C-alpha positions in Angstrom: 0.0 0.0 0.0 1.1 3.5 -0.5 2.4 5.4 2.5 0.6 8.4 3.9 3.6 10.4 2.9 3.2 9.2 -0.7 -0.4 10.3 -0.7 0.5 13.7 0.7 3.1 14.1 -2.0 0.5 13.2 -4.7 -1.9 15.7 -3.1 0.7 18.5 -3.3 1.7 17.6 -6.8 -1.9 17.6 -7.9 -2.7 21.0 -6.4 0.3 22.4 -8.3 -0.5 20.7 -11.6 -4.2 21.4 -11.8 -3.4 24.6 -13.7 -1.8 23.1 -16.8 -1.1 25.5 -19.6 -1.3 24.7 -23.2 2.4 25.4 -23.3 2.9 22.3 -21.2 0.8 20.3 -23.6 3.1 21.2 -26.4 6.0 19.7 -24.4 4.0 16.6 -23.6 5.8 14.1 -25.8 9.2 15.3 -24.6 8.0 15.2 -21.0 6.5 11.8 -21.5 9.8 10.5 -22.7 11.4 11.7 -19.5 8.7 10.2 -17.4 9.0 6.9 -19.2 12.8 6.9 -18.9 12.4 7.6 -15.2 9.7 4.9 -14.8 12.0 2.4 -16.5 14.8 3.3 -14.2 12.6 3.0 -11.2 11.2 -0.3 -12.3 14.8 -1.6 -12.4 15.6 0.0 -9.1 12.5 -1.5 -7.4 13.8 -5.1 -7.7 17.0 -6.9 -8.4 17.9 -9.1 -11.4 15.1 -11.3 -12.7 15.1 -14.3 -10.3 16.3 -17.5 -12.0 13.7 -19.6 -10.2 11.0 -17.6 -12.0 12.2 -18.3 -15.5 10.1 -21.5 -15.9 7.0 -19.6 -14.9 7.3 -17.0 -17.6 4.2 -16.4 -19.6 3.4 -14.5 -22.8 0.7 -11.9 -22.2 1.0 -10.5 -25.8 0.6 -6.8 -25.6 -1.8 -5.5 -28.4 0.7 -3.4 -30.2 -1.9 -2.2 -32.8 -3.3 -0.1 -30.0 -0.4 2.3 -30.4 -0.5 2.4 -34.2 -3.5 4.6 -35.1 -2.9 7.4 -37.5 -4.1 10.0 -35.0 -1.8 11.3 -32.4 -4.7 12.0 -30.0 -6.0 8.4 -30.2 -2.5 7.2 -29.3 -2.4 9.6 -26.4 -5.7 8.4 -25.1 -4.4 4.8 -25.4 -1.2 5.7 -23.5 -3.2 7.4 -20.8 -5.2 4.2 -20.4 -2.1 2.0 -20.3 -0.7 4.2 -17.6 -3.9 3.9 -15.6 -3.8 0.1 -15.9 -0.2 -0.1 -14.8 -0.8 2.3 -11.9 -3.7 0.1 -10.8 -1.7 -3.2 -11.1 1.1 -1.7 -8.9 -1.2 -0.5 -6.2 -2.5 -3.8 -5.0 -1.3 -6.8 -3.0 2.3 -5.9 -3.1 3.3 -7.6 0.2 5.2 -10.5 -1.5 6.9 -8.4 -4.1 9.9 -7.6 -2.0 10.7 -4.4 -3.8 12.3 -1.2 -2.8 9.4 0.9 -1.3 10.7 4.3 -2.1 11.3 3.4 -5.8 7.8 1.9 -6.0 6.3 5.1 -4.5 8.2 7.2 -6.9 7.2 5.0 -9.8 3.5 5.3 -8.9 3.8 9.1 -8.3 5.4 9.5 -11.7 2.6 7.5 -13.4 -0.1 9.4 -11.5 1.3 12.8 -12.6 1.6 11.6 -16.2 -2.1 10.5 -16.1 -3.1 13.9 -14.8 -1.1 15.6 -17.5 -2.5 13.5 -20.3 -6.0 13.9 -19.0 -5.5 17.7 -19.1 -4.0 17.7 -22.5 -5.9 15.2 -24.5 -8.6 16.9 -26.5 -11.4 15.2 -24.7 -14.9 15.1 -25.9 -15.2 13.4 -29.3 -11.9 11.4 -29.0 -12.8 10.1 -25.5 -16.2 9.2 -26.8 -14.8 7.4 -29.9 -12.2 5.7 -27.8 -14.8 4.2 -25.5 -16.2 2.3 -28.5 -12.7 1.4 -29.8 -11.7 -2.2 -30.3 -8.3 -1.2 -29.1 -9.7 -0.3 -25.7 -11.1 -3.8 -25.3 -7.9 -5.4 -26.4 -6.0 -3.4 -23.8 -8.5 -4.3 -21.2 -8.1 -8.0 -22.0 -4.4 -7.8 -21.9 -4.3 -6.2 -18.5 -7.0 -8.6 -17.3 -4.7 -11.5 -18.2 -2.0 -9.9 -16.0 -4.4 -9.4 -13.1 -5.6 -13.0 -13.4 -2.1 -14.3 -13.6 -1.2 -12.4 -10.4 -4.3 -13.6 -8.7 -3.8 -17.2 -9.7 -0.3 -17.2 -8.3 -1.6 -15.4 -5.2 0.6 -12.4 -5.9 3.8 -14.4 -5.1 7.3 -13.1 -5.7 7.6 -14.7 -9.2 4.3 -13.5 -10.4 5.3 -9.9 -9.5 8.7 -10.3 -11.1 7.1 -11.5 -14.3 4.6 -8.7 -14.2 7.4 -6.2 -13.6 9.3 -7.5 -16.6 6.1 -7.3 -18.7 5.4 -3.7 -17.6 9.0 -2.9 -18.6 8.3 -4.1 -22.1 5.0 -2.2 -22.1 6.8 1.1 -21.2 9.5 0.5 -23.8 6.8 0.2 -26.5 5.3 3.4 -25.4 8.7 5.0 -25.4 9.3 4.0 -29.0 5.9 5.4 -30.0 6.3 8.7 -28.2 9.6 9.2 -30.0 7.7 9.1 -33.3 4.8 11.3 -32.2 
């Protein structure tokens, strides 16, 4: 669970980011790259090397890469926002057996949370959000993250299931990184 301190930090950050200028939205892709680089670094810092004993349990969740390929920048942004929300949600539950560095985990979550806020403020809402809710892509994403949730649940959130999920989220963020560099 998140420490009270982590929540206070988020509260402070939110109050300072509610006023997001259009200027910041222009810098969003660049800023996103920084956030992703940082998130990847924190993911690595959270745990050690991938445990050997977990290798045989590795599963393929198959990320739906087509989600990040629409021709419209905005749709991609909405997809990215949703991916961040899913990742944030996964890393905010049943972490007792994960044996990760708590500070790095908190920072990882804070970074994602802020990025979600930024994206929400910058994505041109109305019609895109509405269209996105009907998107096949959205369902594919949901299904993908559902697989990860079920996997964690089936394994009772044990160390290996968390390590495998952490490795998967790493791949996920690397994909987003590649896409944002092209945006």
